[in-house]
N, C-alpha and C positions, 0 to 999 in steps of 0.2 A: 261132551253132550249140548244139546242144543235146547234152548228153553225160551219162552217168553214170561217175561214179567211184569204184570201190571202194577200200577200205582193210581189212586184216587180214590174215588167213589165216597158213598157216605150221606149225610140225610141233609135235604134242601127242601125248602118250602116251594108250592106250587109257583111257577112262573119267575123262579129263579134259576140260577145257571150252577154249572159244575163241570168239570174235565176230568178226563181220565186218560192216562197213557200207559203204553206197552213196549217195552224195549227186548228185542231180541239178542239173544249172547250165544256164543259158543264159536265152531269151525264151519262158518257158512261162506256157501261160495256165491250164492246170490238171494235174494228175496223177489220173490216175484209179487202177487196180490197182498195185502193187508187187509184186516176189517175188523168189524163190532158186531158181534151178537148179542142179544140179550135173552133172558129166559124167566120168564114170571113163574110164581108158582102154580102148578097144576096145566101148565100150558108147554107147548113145544119152543126148542130155540128156534129163533127167528133172527134172520138177517137185519142189521141197523143201516147199516153204511159199509163200503168197500171202498178201496181205492189201487190204480196198479201202481206198477213200479214208475210210471211216467207220469202218475197224478190226474189221471181220470178217476172221476167219483161216482158213485152209484149209492143212491138213498132209498130206504123203504120209503112209501108215500106217508106214513105215519109221522115221519121226521124231517120231511122236507120243509125247508126253510127254518127250522129251530136249531139241528146239528150240522155241524160241521166237521168232517173228518180230512186230516191232512197228515204227512210224512215227512221224517227228514230222514233221508237214506244214508247220511253219512252217519247218522246216531242210530240208526235201524229203529226208529221209532215212529210209532203211529200214535195219533191223538184223537181225540173225539171231544170237541167242544159243544156242551149241550145247553140250549139257552130256551127260556120259557117253559120249563118244564112243567109236565102234567103228572097228576098221579096214577096215571095209565103208563107211565113211564118206568115206575119202579119195576127192578128187575135186577137180576145179576147179570152183568155185562161181561163179555168175554172176548179176548181180543183172539184174532185167528189172524194165520199167515201161511202162505206157501213157501216154504224154505228148501232150499237144495244146498246137502253139504256133500262131502267128499264119500259119505258114507252111504247116507239114504237120502230119498227124497222126501219131504213130508208134504203131501198134497194139501194139508190142512193140519197146521200145527195151533193147539189150543192152549192160552193161558189159564191161570187158576181161578179166572173170574173175581170181579169186585162188586158187593153190593149197592146199587145206587136207590134211595129210598125217598120218594118226594110224597110229602105229606099236603094234605089241603089246608 
């Protein structure tokens, strides 16, 4: 089977920094785009940032200049470095990847989510 396993999350004060990572495992042929989404209580899941296999990045306006997404293709891992955190960044952060396997094509494979809480 194929899965995304996330690491990180936690509690941090406003203005602080936090990093999360996500690693894909299983019989994977290739991984196209990878990204991070977040969902706050009572709100819809939204894109935070994504990155192509070639390293091109895209960020939500709300996190530009504060967050950095990166990936290590050899490790099949995507990272999100979050700086200058604000209380409104509080959410469950979900890893996402477009994964191709010998059995099935996953246009959007999801991790289990990790909670990031930013206190005032």
